[in-house]
C-alpha positions as CSV (number, residue, x, y, z in Angstrom):
1,M,-36.8,-31.5,33.9
2,V,-36.7,-33.5,37.1
3,V,-33.2,-34.5,38.3
4,S,-33.0,-37.2,40.9
5,D,-30.8,-37.1,44.0
6,R,-28.8,-39.9,42.5
7,E,-28.2,-37.9,39.3
8,K,-27.3,-34.8,41.3
9,L,-24.8,-36.7,43.3
10,V,-23.0,-38.1,40.3
11,L,-23.1,-34.8,38.3
12,S,-21.7,-32.9,41.3
13,A,-18.8,-35.4,41.6
14,I,-18.0,-35.3,37.9
15,I,-17.9,-31.5,37.8
16,D,-16.0,-31.2,41.1
17,F,-13.3,-33.6,39.8
18,Y,-13.1,-31.8,36.4
19,L,-12.8,-28.3,38.1
20,L,-10.0,-29.6,40.3
21,S,-8.0,-31.6,37.8
22,G,-9.2,-30.7,34.3
23,E,-9.6,-34.4,33.6
24,T,-12.5,-36.7,32.9
25,I,-13.5,-39.4,35.4
26,G,-15.0,-42.8,34.8
27,S,-17.6,-44.8,36.8
28,R,-15.0,-46.9,38.8
29,A,-13.0,-43.8,39.7
30,L,-16.1,-42.0,40.9
31,V,-17.0,-44.9,43.3
32,K,-13.4,-45.0,44.8
33,K,-12.7,-41.2,45.0
34,Y,-16.1,-40.0,46.2
35,N,-17.3,-43.1,48.1
36,I,-20.5,-43.2,46.2
37,D,-22.6,-46.0,47.4
38,L,-23.6,-47.2,43.9
39,S,-22.2,-49.9,41.6
40,S,-20.1,-49.0,38.7
41,A,-22.8,-50.3,36.4
42,T,-25.4,-48.1,38.1
43,I,-23.2,-45.0,37.8
44,R,-22.6,-45.7,34.1
45,N,-26.4,-45.8,33.6
46,V,-26.7,-42.5,35.6
47,M,-24.0,-40.9,33.5
48,S,-25.8,-42.0,30.3
49,D,-28.9,-40.4,31.6
50,L,-27.0,-37.2,32.4
51,E,-25.6,-37.2,28.9
52,D,-29.1,-37.5,27.5
53,M,-30.1,-34.5,29.6
54,G,-27.3,-32.5,28.1
55,F,-25.4,-32.0,31.4
56,I,-22.3,-33.9,30.4
57,S,-20.6,-35.1,27.2
58,K,-18.1,-37.7,26.2
59,T,-14.6,-36.8,25.1
60,H,-12.9,-38.4,22.1
61,T,-9.8,-39.4,24.2
62,S,-11.4,-41.3,27.0
63,S,-14.5,-43.0,28.3
64,G,-15.0,-40.3,31.0
65,R,-17.4,-37.3,30.8
66,I,-16.9,-33.6,31.0
67,P,-19.5,-31.0,32.0
68,T,-21.4,-29.0,29.3
69,D,-22.4,-25.4,29.8
70,K,-25.9,-26.7,30.7
71,G,-24.3,-28.9,33.3
72,Y,-22.2,-26.1,34.7
73,K,-25.3,-23.9,35.0
74,F,-27.3,-26.5,36.8
75,Y,-24.3,-27.2,39.1
76,L,-23.9,-23.5,39.9
77,E,-27.6,-22.9,40.5
78,E,-28.6,-26.1,42.3
79,L,-25.6,-28.0,43.6
80,L,-22.8,-25.6,44.5
81,K,-22.3,-24.3,48.0
82,I,-20.4,-21.1,48.2
83,E,-17.3,-21.5,50.4
84,T,-17.2,-19.6,53.6
85,L,-13.9,-17.8,54.0
86,S,-11.8,-18.5,57.0
87,R,-11.4,-16.0,59.8
88,D,-7.9,-15.2,58.6
89,E,-9.0,-14.7,55.0
90,K,-11.8,-12.4,56.1
91,A,-9.4,-10.5,58.3
92,R,-6.9,-9.9,55.4
93,I,-9.7,-8.6,53.2
94,D,-11.2,-6.4,55.9
95,L,-7.7,-4.9,56.6
96,V,-7.7,-3.5,53.0
97,Y,-10.8,-1.5,53.8
98,E,-9.9,-0.4,57.3
99,S,-8.0,2.7,56.2
100,K,-10.3,5.8,56.0
101,M,-11.0,6.3,52.3
102,R,-13.0,9.3,51.4
103,E,-12.9,8.9,47.6
104,L,-15.0,6.2,45.8
105,D,-12.4,5.9,43.1
106,S,-9.8,4.8,45.7
107,V,-12.2,2.2,47.1
108,L,-13.0,0.7,43.7
109,K,-9.4,0.8,42.4
110,R,-8.3,-1.0,45.5
111,T,-11.1,-3.5,45.1
112,S,-10.1,-4.5,41.5
113,T,-6.5,-5.0,42.7
114,L,-7.6,-7.0,45.7
115,L,-9.8,-9.3,43.7
116,S,-7.0,-10.0,41.2
117,K,-4.5,-10.8,44.0
118,L,-6.9,-13.1,45.8
119,T,-8.0,-15.1,42.7
120,N,-5.2,-14.6,40.2
121,Y,-7.9,-13.7,37.7
122,V,-8.8,-10.4,36.0
123,G,-10.2,-8.0,38.6
124,I,-13.2,-6.0,37.2
125,V,-15.0,-3.2,39.0
126,I,-17.4,-0.8,37.3
127,E,-18.7,2.3,39.1
128,P,-22.5,2.9,38.9
129,A,-23.7,5.5,36.5
130,H,-24.7,8.7,38.1
131,K,-27.6,10.8,37.1
132,K,-27.2,14.4,36.0
133,D,-28.8,15.7,39.2
134,K,-26.1,14.0,41.2
135,I,-23.6,16.6,40.1
136,K,-23.3,19.3,42.6
137,K,-20.9,21.7,40.8
138,V,-18.2,22.0,38.2
139,E,-15.0,24.1,38.8
140,L,-12.9,25.0,35.8
141,V,-9.3,25.8,36.6
142,H,-7.4,27.8,34.0
143,I,-4.0,26.3,33.1
144,D,-3.4,28.3,29.9
145,D,-5.6,29.7,27.2
146,Y,-6.1,26.3,25.5
147,M,-6.2,24.0,28.5
148,A,-8.1,23.8,31.8
149,M,-8.6,21.4,34.6
150,A,-12.2,20.5,35.3
151,V,-13.1,19.5,38.9
152,V,-16.5,17.8,39.2
153,V,-18.0,17.6,42.7
154,M,-20.8,15.1,43.2
155,E,-23.6,15.4,45.7
156,N,-22.1,12.4,47.6
157,K,-18.8,14.4,47.9
158,N,-17.0,12.2,45.3
159,V,-14.7,14.4,43.3
160,R,-13.5,13.9,39.6
161,T,-10.8,15.7,37.7
162,K,-10.0,15.8,34.0
163,K,-8.0,17.9,31.7
164,I,-10.0,19.6,28.9
165,F,-8.6,21.2,25.8
166,F,-10.0,24.1,23.8
167,D,-9.8,24.5,20.0
168,E,-10.1,28.3,20.4
169,K,-8.5,30.6,22.9
170,C,-10.2,30.7,26.3
171,T,-8.9,33.3,28.8
172,E,-9.2,33.0,32.5
173,Q,-12.1,35.4,32.5
174,D,-13.8,33.5,29.7
175,L,-13.4,30.3,31.8
176,I,-14.9,32.0,34.9
177,K,-17.9,33.0,32.9
178,L,-18.3,29.5,31.4
179,S,-17.9,27.9,34.8
180,N,-20.7,30.1,36.2
181,K,-22.9,29.4,33.3
182,I,-22.4,25.6,33.5
183,N,-23.1,25.6,37.3
184,N,-26.2,27.7,36.7
185,E,-27.4,25.2,34.1
186,I,-26.6,22.3,36.4
187,K,-28.5,23.9,39.3
188,N,-31.6,24.4,37.1
189,N,-31.2,21.1,35.4
190,F,-31.6,22.8,32.0
191,I,-28.9,22.3,29.5
192,E,-29.2,23.2,25.8
193,S,-26.4,25.6,24.9
194,H,-24.0,24.2,22.3
195,E,-21.2,25.9,24.1
196,I,-22.1,24.2,27.4
197,D,-22.7,20.8,25.7
198,N,-19.1,20.7,24.5
199,I,-17.9,20.9,28.1
200,I,-20.8,19.1,29.8
201,D,-20.5,16.0,27.5
202,F,-17.2,15.0,29.1
203,V,-18.7,15.6,32.6
204,Y,-21.6,13.3,32.0
205,N,-19.6,10.7,30.1
206,E,-17.0,10.7,32.8
207,V,-19.6,10.0,35.5
208,E,-21.3,7.3,33.6
209,G,-19.3,4.9,35.7
210,K,-15.5,4.3,35.6
211,L,-13.9,1.0,34.9
212,F,-11.2,-0.4,37.2
213,L,-9.4,-3.3,35.6
214,E,-6.5,-5.3,37.0
215,N,-4.4,-8.1,35.5
216,S,-6.1,-8.1,32.1
217,S,-3.1,-9.8,30.6
218,E,-4.4,-13.0,32.2
219,I,-6.9,-13.2,29.4
220,F,-4.1,-13.5,26.8
221,K,-2.0,-16.1,28.6
222,N,-1.0,-19.1,26.5
223,K,-3.2,-17.8,23.6
224,H,-2.1,-17.4,20.0
225,V,-2.8,-13.9,18.7
226,N,-5.1,-15.4,15.9
227,E,-7.3,-16.9,18.6
228,I,-7.9,-13.6,20.4
229,T,-8.0,-10.9,17.8
230,E,-11.5,-9.8,18.8
231,V,-10.6,-9.9,22.5
232,L,-7.5,-7.8,21.8
233,D,-9.6,-5.2,20.0
234,I,-12.0,-4.9,22.9
235,F,-9.4,-5.0,25.7
236,S,-7.3,-2.3,24.0
237,K,-10.1,0.3,24.7
238,R,-11.5,0.6,28.2
239,E,-14.8,1.9,27.0
240,K,-15.3,-1.3,24.9
241,I,-14.5,-3.4,28.0
242,K,-17.0,-1.5,30.1
243,E,-19.7,-1.8,27.4
244,L,-19.1,-5.5,27.1
245,F,-19.7,-6.2,30.8
246,E,-22.5,-3.6,31.3
247,E,-24.4,-5.1,28.3
248,A,-23.8,-8.6,29.7
249,I,-25.5,-7.6,32.9
250,K,-28.3,-5.7,31.3
251,S,-29.2,-8.4,28.8
252,R,-29.8,-11.2,31.2
253,P,-31.4,-11.6,34.6
254,F,-29.2,-11.5,37.7
255,K,-29.8,-12.1,41.4
256,E,-29.3,-9.1,43.6
257,D,-27.3,-9.7,46.8
258,E,-25.9,-12.9,45.3
259,V,-22.9,-13.9,43.2
260,N,-23.7,-14.6,39.5
261,V,-21.9,-16.3,36.7
262,I,-21.9,-15.6,32.9
263,F,-20.0,-18.0,30.6
264,G,-17.8,-16.8,27.9
265,E,-20.0,-18.1,25.1
266,E,-22.8,-15.8,26.4
267,L,-20.6,-12.8,25.9
268,A,-20.5,-13.5,22.1
269,V,-16.8,-12.5,21.8
270,K,-14.5,-14.9,19.9
271,G,-11.7,-15.9,22.2
272,L,-13.6,-15.7,25.5
273,E,-15.4,-19.1,25.2
274,D,-13.1,-20.7,27.8
275,Y,-13.7,-18.0,30.4
276,S,-16.3,-17.2,33.0
277,F,-17.3,-13.8,34.4
278,V,-18.2,-14.2,38.1
279,Y,-19.7,-11.0,39.6
280,S,-22.0,-9.4,42.1
281,V,-23.9,-6.1,42.0
282,Y,-23.4,-3.4,44.6
283,N,-25.4,-0.2,44.9
284,L,-24.6,3.5,45.2
285,D,-27.5,5.9,45.5
286,N,-29.8,3.2,44.1
287,S,-27.6,2.8,41.0
288,P,-26.0,-0.6,40.4
289,G,-22.3,-1.2,40.0
290,I,-20.3,-4.3,39.2
291,I,-17.7,-6.2,41.2
292,G,-16.2,-9.4,39.7
293,V,-13.5,-11.4,38.1
294,M,-12.9,-13.0,34.7
295,G,-11.1,-16.3,34.8
296,P,-11.0,-19.7,33.1
297,K,-14.2,-21.6,33.0
298,R,-12.6,-24.4,34.9
299,M,-12.1,-22.4,38.1
300,S,-12.9,-23.0,41.8
301,Y,-16.3,-21.4,41.7
302,S,-17.0,-22.1,45.3
303,K,-13.9,-20.3,46.5
304,T,-14.1,-17.5,43.9
305,M,-17.8,-16.8,44.7
306,G,-17.0,-16.7,48.4
307,V,-14.3,-14.1,47.9
308,I,-16.5,-11.9,45.7
309,Q,-19.4,-12.2,48.2
310,H,-17.3,-11.0,51.1
311,V,-15.5,-8.3,49.2
312,T,-18.9,-6.9,48.0
313,Q,-20.1,-6.7,51.6
314,E,-17.0,-4.7,52.6
315,V,-17.4,-2.4,49.6
316,N,-21.0,-1.7,50.5
317,K,-20.0,-0.9,54.1
318,V,-17.3,1.6,52.9
319,I,-19.7,3.3,50.5
320,K,-22.2,3.7,53.3
321,Q,-19.5,5.3,55.5
322,I,-18.4,7.6,52.7
323,G,-22.1,8.7,52.3
324,N,-22.5,9.3,56.0
325,K,-19.3,11.3,56.1
326,G,-20.5,13.4,53.3
327,D,-23.8,14.1,55.1
328,N,-21.9,15.0,58.3
329,D,-19.7,17.4,56.3
330,D,-22.8,19.3,55.3
């Protein structure tokens, strides 16, 4: 489909106005507000053509038009210019990452909080999945005969901890033997013992990629419970949230080193139709992770995408520093 410059100009103005105000705009208002050098009659014809293309649609309450999902997508892919953050805005973001952080968890948790504060939307960060051979060793610390603390050390020096519980008595000596056996299996990358699987399962599940979520209540604001039953079910379990966004990324193409947008309808979850997921992909040891926000479909995409773009750059810098630090420690 060929879209003329005139059609692009009018479509961009319609969407800009709707994102800013939430209201429709007619042909006369377009001429006055955006100084478009076309007559009202010509703009009405252009709007009619855009409607035929499926980019805009009429509302029942006025003669103005609002963007469709198709119109949004064309706007985001062809017309939108990502806003460059001001020097002060960049400085405030950079300050968050200036402190020396050795743990990836701290970086990602801080990132989800920062994104939420900067945008007032839901901050979503997902850690990349790590392969088994990225685990360096597992230390099992005896707390009592039915509980231990597992300390998982990754090759990149990232450290994970988790309490584990035993159905049967496990003495400190039993735990030492089990720890040695697990580390031997990890070293040889050969795991088949049922006894080890029970422990190893949590290790590998735990390093599949943590979810860091901030301000999730934003999704439920001004919503009746009947409208968001499915959303409540998903957001009540972190693993479901993680699966939702990971599947969304896997099931559709995305542009690396760019900010991408997925509309709520594409997530196929009742209650998210009026939202958008704006995200970028960062890399850790060649494994992709996700940095983004979920907010209303009618958002300032230019500003939001500019924030995510800069934050992702800073996260990549810090991850590289952590990796270099780990190499130097060796």
